[in-house]
Every structure is written in structure tokens, then in C-alpha cells.
C-alpha positions in Angstrom: 42.2 7.7 -46.4 39.6 5.8 -44.5 40.5 2.8 -42.2 39.4 0.1 -44.6 41.6 1.6 -47.4 44.5 1.9 -45.0 44.1 -1.9 -44.2 43.9 -2.7 -47.9 47.1 -0.6 -48.6 49.0 -2.3 -45.7 48.1 -5.8 -47.0 49.0 -4.8 -50.5 52.3 -3.5 -49.3 52.9 -6.9 -47.7 52.0 -8.6 -51.0 54.3 -6.3 -52.9 57.3 -7.3 -50.6 56.4 -11.0 -50.9 56.4 -10.8 -54.7 59.8 -8.9 -54.7 61.4 -11.4 -52.2 60.2 -14.2 -54.4 61.9 -12.6 -57.4 65.2 -12.4 -55.4 65.0 -16.0 -54.3 63.9 -17.3 -57.8 66.9 -15.5 -59.3 69.2 -17.0 -56.7 67.8 -20.5 -57.0 67.6 -20.5 -60.8 71.3 -19.5 -60.9 72.7 -21.7 -58.1 71.1 -25.1 -58.8 73.3 -27.6 -60.5 72.8 -31.0 -62.2 70.9 -32.5 -65.0 67.8 -32.9 -62.8 67.9 -29.2 -62.0 67.5 -27.9 -65.5 63.8 -28.0 -65.8 63.3 -26.4 -62.3 65.8 -23.7 -63.2 63.9 -22.9 -66.4 60.6 -22.8 -64.6 62.0 -20.5 -61.9 63.5 -18.2 -64.5 60.3 -18.0 -66.5 58.3 -17.2 -63.3 60.5 -14.3 -62.4 58.9 -12.1 -65.0 55.4 -12.9 -63.8 56.2 -12.3 -60.1 57.9 -9.0 -61.0 54.7 -8.1 -63.0 52.6 -8.8 -59.9 54.9 -6.5 -57.8 54.6 -3.7 -60.4 50.8 -4.1 -60.7 50.5 -4.0 -56.9 52.7 -0.9 -56.7 50.6 1.0 -59.2 47.4 0.0 -57.3 48.8 1.0 -54.0 49.6 4.5 -55.5 46.2 4.7 -57.2 44.2 4.1 -53.9 46.3 6.7 -52.1 49.0 4.7 -50.5 52.8 4.9 -50.7 54.9 2.3 -52.4 57.7 1.5 -49.9 61.4 1.8 -50.7 64.0 -0.8 -50.1 64.8 0.4 -46.5 61.4 -0.9 -45.5 62.1 -4.4 -46.6 62.4 -7.3 -44.2 63.1 -10.7 -45.6 60.7 -13.5 -44.4 61.0 -16.4 -47.0 63.2 -18.8 -45.0 62.0 -21.9 -46.9 63.0 -20.3 -50.3 66.7 -19.7 -49.4 69.2 -21.3 -51.7 70.3 -24.6 -50.2 74.0 -25.2 -49.3 74.0 -28.2 -51.6 73.4 -26.8 -55.1 72.0 -30.2 -56.2 69.3 -30.2 -53.6 66.5 -29.6 -56.0 63.7 -30.9 -53.7 64.4 -28.3 -51.0 64.0 -25.6 -53.7 60.8 -27.2 -55.0 59.4 -27.3 -51.4 60.5 -23.7 -50.8 58.6 -22.6 -54.0 55.5 -24.4 -52.9 55.7 -22.8 -49.4 56.2 -19.3 -51.0 53.3 -19.9 -53.4 51.0 -21.0 -50.6 51.9 -17.9 -48.6 51.1 -15.7 -51.6 47.8 -17.5 -52.1 46.8 -16.9 -48.5 47.8 -13.2 -48.7 45.8 -12.7 -51.9 42.8 -14.5 -50.4 43.1 -12.1 -47.4 43.1 -9.1 -49.6 40.2 -10.3 -51.8 38.1 -10.7 -48.7 39.1 -7.3 -47.3 38.2 -5.6 -50.6 34.8 -7.3 -50.9 32.2 -4.7 -51.4 34.8 -1.9 -51.0 37.4 -1.9 -53.7 36.5 -4.1 -56.7 39.5 -3.1 -58.8 42.0 -4.2 -56.2 39.9 -7.3 -55.6 40.1 -8.1 -59.3 43.8 -7.5 -59.5 44.3 -9.9 -56.5 42.0 -12.5 -58.0 44.1 -12.6 -61.2 47.4 -12.8 -59.1 45.8 -15.6 -57.0 45.1 -17.6 -60.2 48.7 -17.2 -61.3 50.0 -18.3 -57.9 47.7 -21.3 -57.8 49.1 -22.3 -61.3 52.7 -21.9 -60.1 51.9 -24.1 -57.0 50.2 -26.7 -59.1 53.3 -27.0 -61.4 55.7 -27.3 -58.5 53.5 -29.9 -56.7 53.8 -31.8 -59.9 57.6 -31.5 -59.9 57.7 -32.6 -56.3 55.5 -35.6 -57.0 57.9 -36.6 -59.8 61.0 -36.1 -57.7 59.6 -38.1 -54.8 58.9 -41.1 -57.1 62.6 -41.3 -58.0 
């Protein structure tokens, strides 16, 4: 494997972990939140779990296809501090802000991979462009939720 492909694999592995960690946090937050105002956020998080998991699966397949190794759970290190479930199960705003932070980090990671792949690996680039679009949509939805919550 050449150096450029090794770089792409390393960044794809990072994106893979980011997606899986997001799934873990979305499950926790969609389960732990309480209150009438939390219902829409819980539903949105629960729906996004499937899409985030699909991103991880697509990334894993692509890592393998380009000659890399999909890491196992012992290689995982959590990094999403902002998305940890709040101690107060009615603190919907902190969850919304955590989701926005996670989505912004995913967007930055996909943009990094897209640039890295330019002129080198169009298939990986295309996969990341699609994932980037999905993440931007998620962020937009949660920015809307935040705006609504901050008005109240």
C-alpha cells in the first residue's frame, strides 16, 4: 500500500470510530432524555442511529476494499466529550449542542478525507461526499432545534 492510501485508510479509520461513537451516544441520549420537550429530540436521535451506523458500515467496507484493516473494539478510544449524556435527564439543550459539535467534527473529518482523496481515490471521495451531505443535514436540523429551544 502506498503512502497516500495509508493516509486515506488512517483517516477513514478515524471516521469509522467517530460514526460508531456517535451511535453509542445517540442510543444513550435517545434513551436517557426525559420530558415532553425531549420527545422530538429523542425521535430524531433514534432515527439518525441507523444512518450513522450505515456510514460506519460503508466506511468499513471501503477500508477493506482499498487494502486496509477494519479495527476491532480494542482499538477504540472515546473522544466525544460534548455528546455524553447529561446528569440532568431533562437537559435537552446540552444534548442538542453535543450533537451539533459531533456533526461539525464529522463534517471536518469528511472534508479532510475528500481533499486527501482528490485525484487519487474517487470512490472513497464519493462515499465521503455523500456522508458529508448527510452530516450537514443532521447539523442543520439540530441547529434548528437549538434555535427553537433558545427562543423559549
